[in-house]
C-alpha positions in Angstrom: 188.3 3.3 65.6 190.1 4.7 63.1 193.9 3.5 61.5 196.3 5.2 59.9 199.3 4.1 58.2 202.1 5.3 57.3 205.0 4.1 55.3 209.0 4.1 56.7 211.0 4.1 53.7 214.1 4.0 55.8 213.0 0.6 57.1 211.0 -0.5 54.7 208.4 -1.2 57.5 204.9 1.2 58.3 204.0 2.7 61.7 200.1 2.7 62.7 198.6 5.5 64.4 195.0 4.4 66.3 192.2 6.3 66.7 189.7 5.8 69.6 186.9 8.2 68.3 184.8 7.9 71.7 187.9 8.1 73.1 189.3 10.8 71.7 192.8 9.4 71.8 195.5 7.8 69.7 198.0 5.1 70.2 201.3 5.1 68.1 202.9 1.6 66.4 206.1 2.6 65.2 208.7 0.6 64.6 211.1 3.2 64.0 210.5 4.7 67.5 209.8 8.3 65.7 206.8 9.7 65.8 207.6 13.3 63.9 206.9 12.0 60.4 203.1 10.9 62.0 202.6 14.0 64.3 203.5 16.4 60.8 201.5 14.8 58.0 199.2 16.6 57.0 195.4 15.6 57.4 196.7 12.8 60.0 194.2 11.6 62.4 197.0 12.8 65.5 195.2 16.3 64.2 192.0 15.6 65.4 192.7 13.7 69.4 195.6 13.7 72.1 198.2 11.6 72.7 
């Protein structure tokens, strides 16, 4: 399992992408409910899995 943290400066909170390496799936935990900054971040674990 891998966890990647993303800062949301507008909310002063963090969003998280949690990757299950054996299943190659990700769950997003995002207080802003906007996945675009997470999915467009270079080297994000989102690029190595399915959502």
